[in-house]
Residue, then its C-alpha position, 0 to 999 in steps of 0.5 A: m240819320l235814323p234807319a227807317k226800320a227803327e220804329f219808336e212807340a208812344v211812351p206811357r206817362t208813368k216813369l217817362y224818362q225810364k221808358v224812353v231809356k228802355q226803348v232806346q236800349d231795346v233799339i240798340r240791342d236789336g241792332l236797329l241803331r248801330p255805333g255811329d248812328k245818330l238819334p233823331p233831333e230832340r224835337e222830332l224824337a220827343e214827338k215820336l215818343h209823345v213825351s216832353r223835351g224835358s223828359l227826353r233830355e233826362a233820358i238822354l243824360a241817363l243813356e250818356s251816363m250808361g255809355l250807350v250814346e254820346p253827344r258830338h259837336g255838329e252831329g248831335t247824339v250818337v250811338r257809341d261803339l260798345s266794346a266789352a271792357p267799357l261795358v264791364n266798367q260801366l256795369s260796375v259803376m252802375l252797381v255802385q250807384k244803385k247801391a248808393l241810391v238804395g241806401e239813400l232811399l232807405e235813409f230817407r224812409l228812416m227819417i220820415e216813416p217812423t214819425l208818420a207811423a206815430r202820427a197815424a196811430a194818433n190820427a187814423t180813422d177806423e176806416e183807414i185802419a180797416h183799409l190797412d187790414e184789408i191791404l195786409a190780407r191781400q198782401k198775405a194772399k199774394i205771398d201765399l201764392g209766391e208773389l212779391a206783393v209790391e203793390e200792397d207793400s207800397k199801398f200799406h206805407y202810403t196809406i199810413a202816410q195819408a193817415a198821418r194827416n200831413s199834405v206836405v209830406l204826401k206831396v214829397l212822397d208822390v215825387f219819390m213814389d217811383y224810386l220807392r216802389d223800385s227799392r221795395e221791389l228790389s228788397l222783396q226779392v231777397e229770400g224770405r223778405p216778403q213774409r218778414s215784411l208782412n210780419s213787420h207790417r202786422r206789428i206796425l198796424n197793431a200798434i196803430a190800431r191800439r192808438n200807441p204812437a211810440a209803439a208804431e214809431a218803434a215798429m216802423r223803425r225796426h221794419i226799415t232798419t231790417i230792410e236796410g240790413l238785409l238788402l245792402k248785405k245782398m248788394 
C-alpha cells in the first residue's frame, strides 16, 4: 500500500502525463515511495491527481521506460530497486532517445515551416506582420536581459503558421506544441543561440514583410538547418 505520508497534488492540465511523471519521480526521490512499494490502483491514483486514466497510463508507461517502476502480476505497479548500474544504463538510453526525438522534431519542422513561411509572405495581413515585429521586439528585450525568450520564439513561429492560412496545419502544430516548445528551450540553451535565433527571425520577417515567398522560405530553411547543426552537435 502507498505510505500515508506520500501525498499527491492535483496536476495542471498542461502536459499532464509529464506532470504526473515528475510528481511520482519526486515522491520516489524523497523516499516517500521505496523499492517494493506499490502505486495506488489506477482509478484511485487518477482521482488523486485529477487526471484522466489515459494520461495516467501514459505516465506509467514513461516511468516504466525510465526503469523507475515495473508491473508485477497480481501486485500492480511497483517501485523498482534502483542500483547504480541500471540507472547509468537507463540514462544512456534516455540520452540517445532524446537526441533521436530532437532530430525528428527538427526534421518535422524542416518539412513544413519553410512552406508556411512562404505562404505567410503571400497571405499575412499588415496587422500580423506588425504583431510579428512586436514579438521580435519582446524577444530582443529578453535576450538583452540574458533570458532565453522561449515564449517569444514559439509565438513567432506559431504566428507565421496562422498567417499561412491553413487550419489543418495549425491543428497538427497544436498537437506537437509541447514537444516543439521543449526542443526550442533546449536549442536556446546553446551558447550564442538566442541572438542567432533573433537574427534569423528578423531575416524571415523581412522577407514576409516584402511579400517575397521564395526569400521567406529560404530564410526559414536556413534558420532550422542552423538549429539542427548547432543542437545535434552539442548532444
